[in-house]
N, CA, C and O atoms as a MOPAC input file, in Angstrom:
PM7 MOZYME 1SCF
protein

 N    -56.73500 1    64.50300 1    59.72300 1
 C    -58.15600 1    64.02400 1    60.14400 1
 C    -58.09600 1    64.21000 1    61.74400 1
 O    -57.12400 1    64.56400 1    62.41200 1
 N    -59.01000 1    63.97500 1    62.05100 1
 C    -59.56400 1    64.51300 1    63.83000 1
 C    -59.23400 1    63.36700 1    64.34400 1
 O    -59.64100 1    62.27800 1    63.93900 1
 N    -58.25800 1    63.60700 1    65.53300 1
 C    -57.15100 1    62.83100 1    65.94700 1
 C    -58.23700 1    62.06600 1    67.17000 1
 O    -58.12000 1    60.87100 1    67.44300 1
 N    -58.98600 1    62.70800 1    67.64400 1
 C    -60.39800 1    61.92700 1    68.39100 1
 C    -60.42400 1    60.53500 1    67.80700 1
 O    -60.05800 1    59.42500 1    68.19300 1
 N    -61.08700 1    61.10100 1    66.55700 1
 C    -61.89800 1    60.49100 1    65.70800 1
 C    -61.15700 1    59.27500 1    65.12300 1
 O    -61.65300 1    58.14900 1    65.07400 1
 N    -59.92200 1    59.60000 1    64.68100 1
 C    -59.03400 1    58.44500 1    64.36800 1
 C    -58.60900 1    57.68100 1    65.78200 1
 O    -58.61400 1    56.45800 1    65.64400 1
 N    -58.32400 1    58.03600 1    66.81400 1
 C    -57.91100 1    57.14800 1    67.98700 1
 C    -59.12900 1    56.16900 1    68.32800 1
 O    -58.95200 1    55.03000 1    68.76100 1
 N    -60.64200 1    56.85000 1    68.03700 1
 C    -61.66400 1    55.70000 1    68.13100 1
 C    -61.94300 1    54.76000 1    67.50200 1
 O    -62.09300 1    53.58000 1    67.81900 1
 N    -62.06800 1    55.61900 1    65.97300 1
 C    -61.79800 1    54.14900 1    65.33600 1
 C    -60.59900 1    52.97700 1    65.62100 1
 O    -60.75200 1    51.78700 1    65.89600 1
 N    -59.70300 1    53.53800 1    65.50100 1
 C    -58.24900 1    52.57700 1    65.74600 1
 C    -58.85900 1    51.54000 1    66.93400 1
 O    -59.25500 1    50.38500 1    66.77600 1
 N    -58.81800 1    52.11400 1    67.82800 1
 C    -59.81500 1    51.62500 1    68.99600 1
 C    -60.53700 1    50.53900 1    68.73300 1
 O    -60.28200 1    49.51600 1    69.36900 1
 N    -61.45200 1    50.53600 1    67.87000 1
 C    -62.77200 1    50.00500 1    68.09400 1
 C    -62.44900 1    48.81600 1    67.03700 1
 O    -62.93600 1    47.69600 1    67.18600 1
 N    -61.70900 1    49.10000 1    66.10600 1
 C    -60.87900 1    48.09800 1    65.24700 1
 C    -60.21500 1    47.30800 1    66.14700 1
 O    -60.67100 1    46.19000 1    66.38300 1
 N    -58.95200 1    47.79100 1    66.83700 1
 C    -58.57000 1    46.90800 1    67.92100 1
 C    -59.26000 1    45.76400 1    68.72800 1
 O    -59.09000 1    44.58300 1    69.03100 1
 N    -60.07900 1    46.72400 1    68.89100 1
 C    -61.19400 1    45.74300 1    69.93800 1
 C    -61.83400 1    44.53600 1    69.45100 1
 O    -61.95600 1    43.52300 1    70.14100 1
 N    -62.29700 1    44.66800 1    68.08900 1
 C    -62.51900 1    43.53000 1    67.44500 1
 C    -61.89300 1    42.73700 1    67.09400 1
 O    -62.30300 1    41.65300 1    66.67800 1
 N    -60.34300 1    43.21000 1    67.20500 1
 C    -59.25100 1    41.83200 1    66.69900 1
 C    -58.60900 1    41.51500 1    68.14100 1
 O    -57.43900 1    41.16100 1    68.28100 1
 N    -59.53200 1    41.68800 1    69.20100 1
 C    -59.09200 1    41.37900 1    70.31700 1
 C    -57.66400 1    41.84000 1    71.04100 1
 O    -56.93600 1    41.13200 1    71.73800 1
 N    -57.49900 1    43.09200 1    70.70900 1
 C    -56.21400 1    43.80900 1    70.46500 1
 C    -56.31100 1    44.71000 1    71.38100 1
 O    -57.38100 1    45.31700 1    71.42600 1
 N    -55.26600 1    45.05400 1    72.34900 1
 C    -55.35100 1    46.04200 1    73.48000 1
 C    -55.64100 1    47.18000 1    72.52500 1
 O    -55.62700 1    47.03800 1    71.30300 1
 N    -55.92000 1    48.38100 1    73.18400 1
 C    -56.01900 1    49.65200 1    72.81300 1
 C    -55.04000 1    50.49000 1    72.37500 1
 O    -54.19500 1    50.34500 1    73.25800 1
 N    -54.66200 1    51.15500 1    71.71300 1
 C    -53.74900 1    52.05200 1    70.93600 1
 C    -52.79200 1    52.77700 1    72.44100 1
 O    -53.38300 1    53.34500 1    73.36000 1
 N    -51.75700 1    52.65200 1    72.41400 1
 C    -50.83100 1    53.72400 1    73.40700 1
 C    -49.69700 1    54.25000 1    72.99000 1
 O    -48.78900 1    54.60400 1    73.74200 1
 N    -49.68600 1    54.33900 1    71.63300 1
 C    -48.34800 1    54.97400 1    71.07200 1
 C    -48.75100 1    56.16600 1    70.53400 1
 O    -49.94600 1    56.46100 1    70.55700 1
 N    -47.81900 1    56.99800 1    69.98400 1
 C    -48.07000 1    58.92100 1    69.64300 1
 C    -49.09000 1    58.92600 1    68.81500 1
 O    -49.58200 1    58.00000 1    68.17100 1
 N    -49.41400 1    60.20800 1    68.89000 1
 C    -50.38300 1    60.95600 1    68.01100 1
 C    -49.88900 1    60.62400 1    66.55600 1
 O    -50.64200 1    60.31200 1    65.63400 1
 N    -48.60700 1    60.72600 1    66.48200 1
 C    -48.60500 1    60.95700 1    65.07200 1
 C    -48.32000 1    60.00100 1    64.49100 1
 O    -47.90700 1    60.17600 1    63.34400 1
 N    -48.41300 1    58.57100 1    65.02500 1
 C    -48.28300 1    57.36300 1    64.16900 1
 C    -49.97400 1    56.86500 1    64.11300 1
 O    -50.11900 1    55.84400 1    63.44100 1
 N    -51.02600 1    57.32400 1    64.60200 1
 C    -52.25200 1    57.01000 1    64.31700 1
 C    -52.56200 1    57.09400 1    62.94200 1
 O    -53.78000 1    57.12500 1    63.11800 1
 N    -52.49300 1    57.13100 1    62.22100 1
 C    -52.94000 1    56.83400 1    61.05100 1
 C    -52.14600 1    55.35900 1    59.93700 1
 O    -52.62600 1    54.78200 1    58.96100 1
 N    -50.81100 1    55.17300 1    60.64100 1
 C    -50.39500 1    54.53400 1    60.39400 1
 C    -50.84600 1    53.39000 1    60.72300 1
 O    -51.26300 1    52.51900 1    59.96000 1
 N    -50.74100 1    53.34800 1    62.37100 1
 C    -51.77300 1    52.32700 1    62.98700 1
 C    -53.15500 1    51.92600 1    62.48600 1
 O    -53.46500 1    50.73700 1    62.40300 1
 N    -53.97800 1    52.90100 1    62.15600 1
 C    -54.85100 1    52.60200 1    61.91000 1
 C    -54.84100 1    51.58800 1    60.64200 1
 O    -55.62400 1    50.63900 1    60.68500 1
 N    -54.12200 1    51.71700 1    59.68700 1
 C    -54.18800 1    50.86000 1    58.38000 1
 C    -53.67600 1    49.71700 1    58.59300 1
 O    -54.15900 1    48.73500 1    58.03100 1
 N    -52.57600 1    49.59700 1    59.46200 1
 C    -52.18900 1    48.09600 1    59.83900 1
 C    -53.57800 1    47.49400 1    60.38900 1
 O    -54.30500 1    46.70300 1    59.78800 1
 N    -53.77700 1    48.03400 1    61.64300 1
 C    -55.11100 1    47.35700 1    62.22500 1
 C    -56.27000 1    47.14300 1    60.95400 1
 O    -56.74100 1    46.00600 1    60.93300 1
 N    -56.68200 1    47.89200 1    60.11100 1
 C    -57.42500 1    47.56100 1    59.10500 1
 C    -56.97300 1    46.49500 1    58.66300 1
 O    -57.61000 1    45.48400 1    58.96000 1
 N    -55.66100 1    46.32900 1    57.75900 1
 C    -55.07300 1    45.17200 1    57.14100 1
 C    -54.99100 1    43.97300 1    58.32500 1
 O    -55.21100 1    42.87800 1    57.80800 1
 N    -54.77800 1    43.89900 1    59.52300 1
 C    -55.12900 1    42.77900 1    60.00900 1
 C    -56.50000 1    42.13200 1    60.15200 1
 O    -56.87400 1    40.96000 1    60.11800 1
 N    -57.04900 1    43.16000 1    60.30400 1
 C    -58.75000 1    42.40300 1    60.13400 1
 C    -58.98800 1    41.79100 1    58.82900 1
 O    -59.64500 1    40.75000 1    58.86300 1
 N    -58.51400 1    42.29800 1    57.43400 1
 C    -58.40600 1    41.80600 1    56.29500 1
 C    -57.99100 1    40.37300 1    56.45400 1
 O    -58.57900 1    39.31200 1    56.24900 1
 N    -56.61700 1    40.72300 1    56.94600 1
 C    -56.06300 1    39.10000 1    56.66000 1
 C    -56.69500 1    38.41200 1    57.47400 1
 O    -56.00300 1    37.39400 1    57.47900 1
 N    -57.71200 1    38.18400 1    58.34100 1
 C    -57.90700 1    37.53400 1    59.06600 1
 C    -59.39700 1    36.93300 1    59.04800 1
 O    -60.10600 1    36.26700 1    59.80300 1
 N    -59.49700 1    37.59000 1    57.64800 1
 C    -60.87200 1    37.30400 1    56.97500 1
 C    -61.86200 1    37.85200 1    57.28400 1
 O    -62.90000 1    37.47900 1    56.73900 1
 N    -61.91000 1    38.99300 1    58.31900 1
 C    -62.98500 1    39.64200 1    58.93000 1
 C    -62.89500 1    41.20300 1    58.12100 1
 O    -61.86300 1    41.81400 1    57.84400 1
 N    -64.21500 1    41.59100 1    57.86800 1
 C    -64.71700 1    42.83000 1    57.48500 1
 C    -64.27100 1    43.54500 1    58.73300 1
 O    -64.45600 1    43.21500 1    59.90400 1
 N    -63.45200 1    44.91900 1    58.08700 1
 C    -62.91100 1    45.76600 1    59.09500 1
 C    -64.22500 1    46.74700 1    59.70000 1
 O    -65.33900 1    46.87900 1    59.19300 1
 N    -63.77500 1    47.27100 1    60.74400 1
 C    -65.09100 1    48.19900 1    61.34000 1
 C    -65.12200 1    49.10200 1    60.38000 1
 O    -64.11200 1    49.31400 1    59.70800 1
 N    -66.58600 1    49.94400 1    60.11400 1
 C    -66.87100 1    50.78200 1    58.95500 1
 C    -65.95300 1    52.07600 1    59.29100 1
 O    -65.06100 1    52.23100 1    58.45700 1
 N    -65.97600 1    52.98900 1    60.27500 1
 C    -65.44300 1    53.88300 1    60.29800 1
 C    -63.60500 1    53.67500 1    60.39300 1
 O    -62.79700 1    54.53000 1    60.03300 1
 N    -63.33000 1    52.57400 1    60.86300 1
 C    -61.54000 1    52.21900 1    60.78800 1
 C    -61.43600 1    52.18600 1    59.53500 1
 O    -60.41700 1    52.76800 1    59.16300 1
 N    -62.31100 1    51.57200 1    58.35500 1
 C    -61.82100 1    50.85000 1    56.99600 1
 C    -61.81300 1    52.39100 1    56.12200 1
 O    -60.97700 1    52.55200 1    55.23300 1
 N    -62.99900 1    53.69200 1    56.52200 1
 C    -63.06600 1    54.42500 1    56.12600 1
 C    -61.82600 1    55.32700 1    55.88500 1
 O    -61.26600 1    55.67700 1    54.84600 1
 N    -61.51100 1    55.66500 1    57.60400 1
 C    -60.33600 1    56.65600 1    57.68200 1
 C    -58.87300 1    55.86100 1    56.87800 1
 O    -58.00100 1    56.40200 1    56.19700 1
 N    -59.00800 1    54.58200 1    57.22000 1
 C    -57.72100 1    54.21000 1    56.54600 1
 C    -57.41500 1    54.46200 1    54.77300 1
 O    -56.33600 1    54.74800 1    54.25500 1
 N    -58.47900 1    54.29100 1    54.23000 1
 C    -58.77700 1    54.32300 1    52.95900 1
 C    -58.34800 1    55.93500 1    52.69200 1
 O    -57.36200 1    56.25600 1    52.02900 1
 N    -59.26200 1    56.87200 1    53.32400 1
 C    -59.06300 1    57.79700 1    53.28800 1
 C    -57.24300 1    58.44000 1    53.50400 1
 O    -56.47200 1    58.85400 1    52.63900 1
 N    -57.11700 1    58.34600 1    54.46100 1
 C    -55.74100 1    58.21900 1    54.90300 1
 C    -54.71400 1    58.36000 1    53.64300 1
 O    -53.99200 1    59.30900 1    53.33800 1
 N    -54.92600 1    56.86300 1    52.90300 1
 C    -53.98200 1    56.59500 1    51.88900 1
 C    -54.46800 1    56.91400 1    50.71600 1
 O    -53.76500 1    56.47700 1    49.80500 1
 N    -55.78500 1    57.75200 1    50.22300 1
 C    -56.18300 1    58.40100 1    49.34700 1
 C    -55.59200 1    59.17900 1    49.52300 1
 O    -54.56500 1    58.94800 1    48.88300 1
 N    -55.43400 1    60.67500 1    50.33800 1
 C    -54.75800 1    61.44600 1    50.93800 1
 C    -53.70400 1    61.68600 1    50.29500 1
 O    -53.54200 1    62.50800 1    49.39300 1
 N    -52.58600 1    60.59700 1    50.99100 1
 C    -51.31100 1    60.34700 1    50.47600 1
 C    -51.17200 1    60.16900 1    49.44500 1
 O    -49.98300 1    60.33800 1    49.17400 1
 N    -52.04600 1    59.75100 1    48.14900 1
 C    -51.68800 1    59.70900 1    46.76500 1
 C    -51.65500 1    61.15500 1    46.06400 1
 O    -50.81000 1    61.65900 1    45.32400 1
 N    -52.96900 1    61.67900 1    46.59900 1
 C    -53.53600 1    62.93200 1    46.52700 1
 C    -52.12300 1    64.21800 1    46.67000 1
 O    -51.77100 1    65.11000 1    45.89900 1
 N    -51.80200 1    63.94400 1    47.49800 1
 C    -50.65300 1    64.66400 1    48.05600 1
 C    -49.34600 1    64.30000 1    47.16700 1
 O    -48.51600 1    65.13200 1    46.80100 1
 N    -49.31000 1    62.95500 1    46.89400 1
 C    -47.82000 1    62.65700 1    46.18600 1
 C    -47.94100 1    62.83500 1    44.71500 1
 O    -46.91700 1    62.85500 1    44.03100 1
 N    -49.22600 1    62.97600 1    44.12700 1
 C    -49.48100 1    63.02900 1    42.67400 1
 C    -50.67200 1    64.19100 1    42.68600 1
 O    -51.83100 1    63.77900 1    42.64000 1
 N    -50.49600 1    65.27700 1    42.73100 1
 C    -51.50200 1    66.20600 1    43.04800 1
 C    -52.10000 1    66.67200 1    41.31000 1
 O    -51.43300 1    66.73100 1    40.27600 1
 N    -52.98800 1    66.83700 1    41.43700 1
 C    -53.65700 1    67.09000 1    39.88700 1
 C    -55.20900 1    66.80400 1    39.97200 1
 O    -55.73700 1    66.55500 1    41.05600 1
 N    -56.10900 1    66.85900 1    38.47200 1
 C    -57.25600 1    66.49000 1    38.78800 1
 C    -57.95200 1    65.45600 1    37.57400 1
 O    -59.12900 1    65.22600 1    37.29700 1
 N    -56.64600 1    64.94600 1    36.98600 1
 C    -56.73000 1    64.04800 1    36.01000 1
 C    -57.53900 1    62.54100 1    35.97500 1
 O    -58.42000 1    61.97100 1    35.33200 1
 N    -56.72300 1    62.33000 1    36.98900 1
 C    -58.01500 1    60.40400 1    37.43800 1
 C    -58.28400 1    60.63100 1    38.56400 1
 O    -57.58800 1    61.15100 1    39.43500 1
 N    -59.88400 1    60.03900 1    38.62500 1
 C    -60.38200 1    59.85000 1    39.98900 1
 C    -60.06800 1    58.36400 1    40.30400 1
 O    -60.08700 1    57.43000 1    39.50300 1
 N    -59.76700 1    58.32500 1    41.66400 1
 C    -59.78700 1    57.19300 1    42.35100 1
 C    -60.83300 1    57.26400 1    42.92900 1
 O    -61.32500 1    58.27500 1    43.43000 1
 N    -61.30900 1    56.07800 1    42.90500 1
 C    -62.65400 1    55.88500 1    44.00600 1
 C    -62.99300 1    54.48900 1    44.55600 1
 O    -63.31300 1    53.54600 1    43.83300 1
 N    -62.89700 1    54.43600 1    45.86900 1
 C    -62.52500 1    53.12000 1    46.68400 1
 C    -63.97800 1    53.13700 1    47.22000 1
 O    -64.00900 1    53.52800 1    48.38700 1
 N    -65.28400 1    52.80200 1    46.66400 1
 C    -66.35300 1    52.62500 1    47.26900 1
 C    -66.68000 1    51.67200 1    48.27600 1
 O    -66.25800 1    50.53300 1    48.07600 1
 N    -67.45800 1    51.91700 1    49.50600 1
 C    -68.14200 1    52.91400 1    49.65500 1
 C    -67.79400 1    54.15000 1    50.37300 1
 O    -68.53200 1    55.10300 1    50.62300 1
 N    -65.99000 1    53.90700 1    50.79900 1
 C    -65.20900 1    54.67300 1    51.51500 1
 C    -65.17300 1    56.22600 1    51.09400 1
 O    -65.75400 1    57.14500 1    51.67300 1
 N    -64.23900 1    56.31700 1    49.78800 1
 C    -63.83700 1    58.03900 1    49.07000 1
 C    -63.42600 1    57.76900 1    47.84700 1
 O    -63.23400 1    56.76900 1    47.15600 1
 N    -63.35700 1    58.69800 1    47.77100 1
 C    -62.95700 1    59.13300 1    46.14500 1
 C    -61.70200 1    60.58400 1    45.83000 1
 O    -61.81500 1    61.75200 1    46.20200 1
 N    -60.92200 1    60.14100 1    45.27700 1
 C    -59.89700 1    61.34400 1    45.20000 1
 C    -59.61600 1    61.83900 1    43.73100 1
 O    -59.59100 1    60.87200 1    42.97100 1
 N    -59.39200 1    63.06700 1    43.07500 1
 C    -59.06400 1    63.46800 1    42.05700 1
 C    -57.45400 1    63.36100 1    41.90900 1
 O    -57.02300 1    63.68900 1    43.01400 1
 N    -56.50100 1    63.09200 1    41.16400 1
 C    -55.25900 1    62.85300 1    41.52600 1
 C    -54.34600 1    63.24100 1    40.34000 1
 O    -54.90100 1    63.86900 1    39.43900 1
 N    -53.15700 1    62.99100 1    40.21500 1
 C    -52.36300 1    63.34900 1    38.96400 1
 C    -52.71300 1    64.41300 1    38.17300 1
 O    -53.88600 1    64.73400 1    37.98200 1
 N    -51.54200 1    65.11500 1    37.59000 1
 C    -51.26200 1    66.53400 1    36.92400 1
 C    -51.71700 1    65.88400 1    35.18900 1
 O    -51.30500 1    64.80700 1    34.75800 1
 N    -52.53700 1    66.73700 1    34.49700 1
 C    -52.80300 1    66.59300 1    33.42300 1
 C    -54.10100 1    67.62300 1    33.13400 1
 O    -54.50600 1    68.54000 1    33.84900 1
 N    -54.61300 1    67.15300 1    31.83700 1
 C    -55.71200 1    68.18000 1    31.59000 1
 C    -56.93700 1    67.84500 1    32.80200 1
 O    -57.10200 1    66.69500 1    33.21000 1
 N    -57.64100 1    68.84100 1    33.23400 1
 C    -58.30800 1    68.67700 1    34.01700 1
 C    -59.92500 1    68.53900 1    33.74800 1
 O    -60.57300 1    69.10100 1    32.86500 1
 N    -60.31600 1    67.77600 1    34.59800 1
 C    -61.74800 1    67.33700 1    34.35300 1
 C    -62.68000 1    67.93300 1    35.46400 1
 O    -62.54700 1    67.83900 1    36.68400 1
 N    -63.79500 1    68.65700 1    34.64100 1
 C    -64.70000 1    69.60800 1    35.08000 1
 C    -65.85100 1    68.97200 1    35.22100 1
 O    -66.30000 1    69.01200 1    36.36600 1
 N    -66.72600 1    68.16800 1    34.12500 1
 C    -68.19000 1    67.87300 1    34.34200 1
 C    -68.23600 1    66.74100 1    33.81700 1
 O    -67.47100 1    66.29800 1    32.96000 1
 N    -69.53800 1    65.99100 1    34.53000 1
 C    -69.52900 1    64.78600 1    34.08800 1
 C    -68.75400 1    63.67400 1    34.92000 1
 O    -68.21400 1    63.87700 1    36.00800 1
 N    -68.79000 1    62.35300 1    34.17000 1
 C    -67.97600 1    61.51100 1    34.30300 1
 C    -66.58800 1    61.52600 1    33.67900 1
 O    -66.28400 1    61.39800 1    32.49300 1
 N    -65.55900 1    61.77400 1    35.10200 1
 C    -64.26100 1    61.48500 1    34.39700 1
 C    -63.74500 1    61.11300 1    33.10500 1
 O    -64.54400 1    60.43400 1    32.46000 1
 N    -62.70300 1    61.34100 1    32.56200 1
 C    -62.25300 1    60.61500 1    31.41000 1
 C    -61.46300 1    59.22000 1    31.80600 1
 O    -61.31100 1    58.22400 1    31.09900 1
 N    -60.94500 1    59.49000 1    33.33700 1
 C    -59.92400 1    58.41000 1    33.82700 1
 C    -60.32300 1    58.24200 1    34.60900 1
 O    -60.42500 1    59.24300 1    35.31800 1
 N    -60.87400 1    56.96800 1    35.18500 1
 C    -61.38400 1    56.52600 1    36.47000 1
 C    -60.90400 1    55.34900 1    36.77700 1
 O    -60.75300 1    54.41800 1    35.98500 1
 N    -60.59200 1    55.35100 1    38.19000 1
 C    -59.72700 1    53.97000 1    39.06100 1
 C    -60.67900 1    53.55800 1    40.08200 1
 O    -61.05800 1    54.34600 1    40.94800 1
 N    -61.11700 1    52.23500 1    40.00500 1
 C    -62.03000 1    52.28800 1    40.72700 1
 C    -61.25100 1    50.76400 1    41.28400 1
 O    -60.67400 1    49.93700 1    40.57800 1
 N    -61.47200 1    50.73300 1    42.84100 1
 C    -61.26500 1    48.88500 1    43.76800 1
 C    -62.18700 1    49.17400 1    44.87400 1
 O    -62.88200 1    50.16600 1    45.09100 1
 N    -62.00900 1    47.91700 1    45.62000 1
 C    -62.32100 1    47.72600 1    46.83200 1
 C    -61.26200 1    48.01400 1    47.99300 1
 O    -60.03900 1    48.06000 1    47.86800 1
 N    -61.91100 1    48.17200 1    48.98700 1
 C    -60.59300 1    48.75300 1    50.25900 1
 C    -59.63300 1    47.85300 1    50.45900 1
 O    -58.43800 1    48.13700 1    50.37400 1
 N    -59.97400 1    46.96800 1    50.67400 1
 C    -58.38900 1    45.84400 1    50.76600 1
 C    -57.58300 1    45.84700 1    49.71200 1
 O    -56.37100 1    45.65000 1    49.79900 1
 N    -58.14200 1    46.05000 1    48.74400 1
 C    -57.14900 1    45.90800 1    47.49400 1
 C    -56.48600 1    47.25600 1    47.34300 1
 O    -55.32400 1    47.23300 1    46.93600 1
 N    -57.05400 1    48.46500 1    47.61300 1
 C    -56.30300 1    49.75700 1    47.84700 1
 C    -55.42300 1    49.95500 1    48.66000 1
 O    -54.32700 1    50.42300 1    48.35400 1
 N    -55.83000 1    49.57000 1    50.03400 1
 C    -54.58500 1    49.80600 1    51.25700 1
 C    -53.30700 1    48.78300 1    50.51700 1
 O    -52.14000 1    49.15700 1    50.39300 1
 N    -53.91000 1    47.25200 1    50.01900 1
 C    -52.66800 1    46.79000 1    49.38900 1
 C    -51.67100 1    47.21200 1    48.77700 1
 O    -50.46500 1    47.23900 1    49.02000 1
 N    -52.60700 1    47.69300 1    47.56400 1
 C    -51.87900 1    48.80200 1    46.67100 1
 C    -50.94900 1    49.82300 1    47.06500 1
 O    -49.86400 1    49.95000 1    46.49800 1
 N    -51.38700 1    50.67400 1    48.16400 1
 C    -51.11100 1    51.50500 1    48.69300 1
 C    -49.71000 1    51.25600 1    49.61500 1
 O    -48.81300 1    52.07500 1    49.81700 1
 N    -49.81200 1    49.81300 1    50.12800 1
 C    -48.48700 1    49.57100 1    51.27000 1
 C    -47.70600 1    48.50100 1    50.15900 1
 O    -46.84900 1    47.73300 1    50.59600 1
 N    -47.99300 1    48.50600 1    48.98000 1
 C    -46.74900 1    47.63600 1    48.35200 1
 C    -47.07500 1    46.16500 1    48.62200 1
 O    -46.26300 1    45.32500 1    48.23400 1
 N    -48.30000 1    45.73700 1    49.31400 1
 C    -48.42900 1    44.18800 1    49.43500 1
 C    -48.80900 1    43.70600 1    47.89400 1
 O    -48.21100 1    42.71300 1    47.48200 1
 N    -49.62100 1    44.25100 1    47.15300 1
 C    -50.10000 1    44.08300 1    45.78500 1
 C    -49.47900 1    44.70800 1    44.87300 1
 O    -49.31300 1    45.86800 1    45.25100 1
 N    -48.88700 1    44.47000 1    43.48200 1
 C    -48.21000 1    45.56600 1    42.70500 1
 C    -49.79400 1    45.75800 1    41.85000 1
 O    -50.81800 1    45.11400 1    42.07900 1
 N    -49.63100 1    46.67300 1    40.98600 1
 C    -50.89700 1    47.14400 1    39.98400 1
 C    -50.97800 1    45.70300 1    38.87100 1
 O    -51.92000 1    44.92600 1    38.70900 1
 N    -50.10700 1    45.71100 1    38.45100 1
 C    -50.04100 1    44.65500 1    37.35300 1
 C    -50.52400 1    43.03200 1    37.78000 1
 O    -50.91800 1    42.20200 1    36.96000 1
 N    -50.37300 1    42.77600 1    39.45300 1
 C    -51.08300 1    41.82300 1    39.92200 1
 C    -52.88100 1    42.38900 1    39.72200 1
 O    -53.62600 1    41.98000 1    38.83100 1
 N    -53.16200 1    43.13900 1    40.52000 1
 C    -54.49400 1    43.68800 1    40.78900 1
 C    -54.92400 1    43.73100 1    39.71300 1
 O    -56.11700 1    43.44100 1    39.62300 1
 N    -54.34800 1    44.01800 1    38.71300 1
 C    -55.01900 1    44.17200 1    37.30500 1
 C    -55.55800 1    42.86400 1    36.59900 1
 O    -56.59000 1    42.72900 1    35.94200 1
 N    -54.48300 1    41.84500 1    36.94100 1
 C    -54.47800 1    40.70700 1    36.02900 1
 C    -55.56600 1    40.16000 1    37.16300 1
 O    -56.23100 1    39.37000 1    36.49300 1
 N    -56.11800 1    40.14100 1    38.51200 1
 C    -56.49900 1    39.61300 1    38.83500 1
 C    -58.12100 1    39.80100 1    38.75400 1
 O    -59.01800 1    39.07700 1    39.18600 1
 N    -58.17200 1    41.14900 1    37.97900 1
 C    -59.47500 1    41.43500 1    38.17000 1
 C    -59.97200 1    42.60700 1    39.32300 1
 O    -61.13200 1    43.01800 1    39.33800 1
 N    -59.00400 1    43.04800 1    40.21500 1
 C    -59.39400 1    43.87700 1    41.43600 1
 C    -59.64300 1    45.24500 1    41.16800 1
 O    -60.41200 1    45.95600 1    41.81600 1
 N    -58.76100 1    45.69200 1    39.89300 1
 C    -59.04500 1    47.11600 1    39.90200 1
 C    -59.77500 1    47.33700 1    38.80000 1
 O    -59.53600 1    46.45400 1    37.97700 1
 N    -60.67100 1    48.23000 1    38.35700 1
 C    -61.41700 1    48.61600 1    37.46000 1
 C    -60.91300 1    49.92500 1    36.58200 1
 O    -61.63100 1    50.84200 1    36.98200 1
 N    -60.02900 1    50.43500 1    35.58700 1
 C    -59.47200 1    51.28700 1    35.26100 1
 C    -59.69700 1    51.60300 1    33.99900 1
 O    -59.41900 1    50.71200 1    33.19600 1
 N    -60.25100 1    52.92000 1    33.42900 1
 C    -60.82400 1    52.98200 1    32.08400 1
 C    -59.75800 1    54.83500 1    31.84000 1
 O    -59.67300 1    55.67800 1    32.73400 1
 N    -59.21900 1    54.94800 1    30.63500 1
 C    -59.13000 1    56.14500 1    30.60900 1
 C    -57.49700 1    55.82100 1    29.88000 1
 O    -56.96600 1    54.71400 1    29.97500 1
 N    -56.95700 1    56.81300 1    29.27500 1
 C    -55.44400 1    57.04300 1    28.78600 1
 C    -54.61100 1    57.29600 1    30.15500 1
 O    -53.45300 1    56.94700 1    29.93000 1
 N    -54.72700 1    57.69700 1    31.28800 1
 C    -54.19700 1    58.00900 1    32.44400 1
 C    -54.48400 1    57.37800 1    33.36200 1
 O    -54.04500 1    57.72400 1    34.45900 1
 N    -55.45400 1    56.04700 1    33.22800 1
 C    -55.74500 1    55.54200 1    34.54400 1
 C    -54.88000 1    54.47700 1    35.09300 1
 O    -55.45000 1    53.63400 1    35.78600 1
 N    -53.46800 1    54.35000 1    34.89000 1
 C    -52.76400 1    53.40200 1    35.73000 1
 C    -51.91800 1    54.05200 1    36.85800 1
 O    -51.15900 1    54.99400 1    36.63500 1
 N    -52.07300 1    53.56000 1    37.94000 1
 C    -51.33700 1    54.40600 1    38.88700 1
 C    -50.27900 1    53.46400 1    39.49400 1
 O    -49.99600 1    53.47800 1    40.69200 1
 N    -49.70600 1    52.63000 1    38.57200 1
 C    -48.23300 1    51.67300 1    38.95100 1
 C    -47.37100 1    52.77000 1    39.26700 1
 O    -46.94200 1    52.80400 1    40.42100 1
 N    -46.91700 1    53.98100 1    38.20300 1
 C    -45.78800 1    54.78300 1    38.93800 1
 C    -46.15300 1    55.78300 1    39.88900 1
 O    -45.65500 1    56.90600 1    39.81100 1
 N    -47.10600 1    55.43700 1    40.92100 1
 C    -47.38600 1    56.46400 1    42.04700 1
 C    -47.43500 1    55.30000 1    43.16700 1
 O    -47.58000 1    55.57400 1    44.35900 1
 N    -47.30200 1    53.96800 1    42.68300 1
 C    -47.58200 1    53.09200 1    44.08900 1
 C    -46.42500 1    52.10500 1    44.27800 1
 O    -45.77200 1    51.66700 1    43.33100 1
 N    -46.25700 1    51.85300 1    45.28100 1
 C    -46.79100 1    52.05800 1    46.87200 1
 C    -46.34500 1    53.23000 1    47.15400 1
 O    -45.40500 1    53.78400 1    46.58400 1
 N    -47.00200 1    53.66900 1    48.05400 1
 C    -47.01100 1    55.36400 1    48.50500 1
 C    -46.07600 1    55.42600 1    49.55200 1
 O    -45.83900 1    56.50000 1    50.10600 1

């Protein structure tokens, strides 16, 4: 991800939280952004759009790196979607294995703040297909 765009999104989120601008190392920008977006959710706020999108995208990219493949499509509308997990490749139409959730749920799952079973039990995740169980890949 573009460091300048990441920093701008993070600083925008921090301003919305009445926090000082980020002054840490560039390598820690993505994780600081995820933490700021999670802080917004925890305060009952909707995260800034760019911050939310970049935080979700960062964590989806981590999933795709940790579990490369094209068997399961993980969707976090309106932010992003990735294909991950090894197995039969999907090429046309709606994938047979789809997981969909909102941004807060994805961030909480990715960070281990919420378990897969808890998210499924409360209906926060829609999962269809035989391979649409991410519990073995979370937290990231």
